[in-house]
N, C-alpha and C positions, 0 to 999 in steps of 0.2 A: 746248375747243369740243365741243358735241354734233354728232351726224351732219348735222342740218339746218343748223346755223350753218356748219359746214365746207363743205357742199354749196353754200350760198348764196354764200359767200366765193369759192370756186373757180369757180362759174358766173360770178360778176361779173369775176373775173380773165380767164376764158376768152373772155368777150364784149367785153373791152376793145378789141381791134383792130377789131371790127366797129363798136363805138360811135364810136370815133375817126374811122373812114371815114365813118360817117353824119354825125358832127359836122362834118367838113370839107366835106360837101356842102351845109351850110347856107350860103346865099348871103350872109347878113348877117354880116359880120365882127365887128360888135359883139355878135352872139348867140353866136359860137363859144367865146369865153372863159368866159362864165358857164356855158354847157353843159358844157364840160370841167371846170370847178372843181366844179360840181354833181355830175357823175359820179364824179370822184376822191374827193370828200368822202363820197359814199355808200359807195364801196368801203372807204374807211377806217373808216366806221362799222361795216361788216360785220366788218372785220379786228379791231376793238376789242371784239367781243362775246366776251369771256372766253377768251383764248388760254390754252394750257396753260402751267403754271408760275405763274400768277397765282391768287390766291384768287378764288373765284366772287363774292364780294361786294365787289370792289375798287371803291371809289367813284371813283377816278381814271379807270379804264377806262370805267365807266358814264358819267361826265361827258364823256369824249373821244367815246364812241359817240354820245351824245345830241346833243352839240354839232356833231359833224361831219355827223350826219344832218340837223340844222337848217340848217347851211351848204349841204348838198347840195340840200335843198328850195328854199331861197332862190336859189341859182344857177340851178336849172331854172325857177323862177318867173320870174327876171329875163330869161332867155333867151326864155321863152315871151312876155313882155311886149314884148320887143324885135321878135319875129317878128310879133306882132299889130300893133304900131305900123307896121311895114313894110307889112303887108297892108292896113291902113286907109288909109295914104297912097297906096298903089298903086291902090286903088279911088276915091280922091278923097273918102273919108269921114274926118273928124277927130274922131269921138266916142270 
């Protein structure tokens, strides 16, 4: 990993306890699991960005990194949709 990738991965690991506490504060229990899955998948994608000992052009790591980033984005989007639906229901709007 280069310096930027290492910093990004270590920062994501350092922020994990804070993110988990924030995630638990989400009142909608249906949104907590997709939020947590999304965050973990994004951390995995950072970890898969060419670790030492693997060739730089490893197609398997590139696939794992991209796939886990997609899963992370989908998890965060799902959590956001659940929170949005909850907000619309609490306002009495169903659009």
